[in-house]
C-alpha positions in Angstrom: -34.4 -12.0 -12.5 -33.5 -11.1 -9.0 -31.2 -8.1 -8.2 -28.1 -9.4 -6.6 -26.7 -6.0 -5.8 -27.5 -6.4 -2.1 -25.6 -9.7 -1.8 -22.6 -8.7 -3.8 -20.0 -6.2 -2.6 -19.4 -3.2 -4.8 -16.0 -2.8 -6.4 -15.2 0.1 -4.0 -16.0 -2.1 -1.0 -13.8 -4.9 -2.3 -10.9 -2.5 -2.9 -11.2 -0.9 0.5 -11.5 -4.3 2.2 -8.2 -5.3 0.6 -6.4 -1.9 0.8 -7.8 0.3 3.5 -7.5 4.1 3.1 -4.6 4.3 5.5 -2.6 1.8 3.5 -3.4 3.6 0.2 -2.3 6.9 1.8 1.0 5.1 2.9 1.6 3.9 -0.7 1.1 7.4 -2.1 3.2 9.1 0.5 5.9 6.5 0.1 6.0 7.0 -3.7 6.2 10.8 -3.3 8.9 10.3 -0.7 10.8 8.0 -3.1 10.7 10.6 -5.9 11.8 13.3 -3.5 14.7 11.1 -2.4 15.6 10.5 -6.1 15.4 14.3 -6.9 17.3 15.5 -3.8 19.9 12.7 -3.2 19.9 10.7 -6.3 23.0 9.1 -7.7 25.6 11.1 -9.6 27.5 8.2 -11.1 24.4 6.4 -12.4 25.6 3.1 -10.9 23.2 3.0 -7.9 20.5 0.4 -8.5 17.7 2.3 -6.8 18.4 6.0 -6.7 19.7 6.3 -10.3 16.3 5.6 -11.8 13.2 7.6 -10.7 10.9 4.7 -11.3 12.8 2.4 -9.0 12.9 5.1 -6.3 9.1 5.6 -6.6 8.5 1.8 -6.5 10.7 1.2 -3.4 9.2 4.2 -1.7 5.7 3.0 -2.4 6.5 -0.5 -1.0 8.0 1.0 2.2 4.9 3.2 2.4 2.6 0.2 2.0 4.4 -1.7 4.8 4.2 1.3 7.1 0.6 2.0 6.3 -0.4 -1.7 6.7 1.2 -1.8 10.1 -1.7 0.3 11.5 -4.5 -1.7 9.8 -6.9 -3.3 12.3 -7.0 -7.0 11.7 -9.9 -9.1 12.8 -9.3 -11.0 16.0 -9.6 -14.8 15.7 -12.5 -16.3 17.4 -11.6 -18.3 20.5 -13.7 -21.5 20.7 -14.2 -23.0 24.1 -13.4 -26.6 24.7 -16.2 -29.2 24.2 
C-alpha cells in the first residue's frame, strides 16, 4: 500500500485553510468581548434578547469577531485569462 500522507492535507492544514489564525483570533476576542459586555452592561429587566443571556452575548460577540477577522483575510485573486 502506498502512503497517501503526502497527497492528503492534514487536519490542521484543512482547518487553517478554512479558518485562518486571524479569523480564529477574531472569534475568540469577539466571544470574550461579548461576555464582558454581558457582565458590564447586561440587562437588568431580563427582557433583552441578547444581553440578558451570557450564551447569546458570547455567540453574537463571536460572530462579530468572525466578520471583523475575516475582513483581513487574503483571498486568492482570480486568474485573468487573455482572449483567444
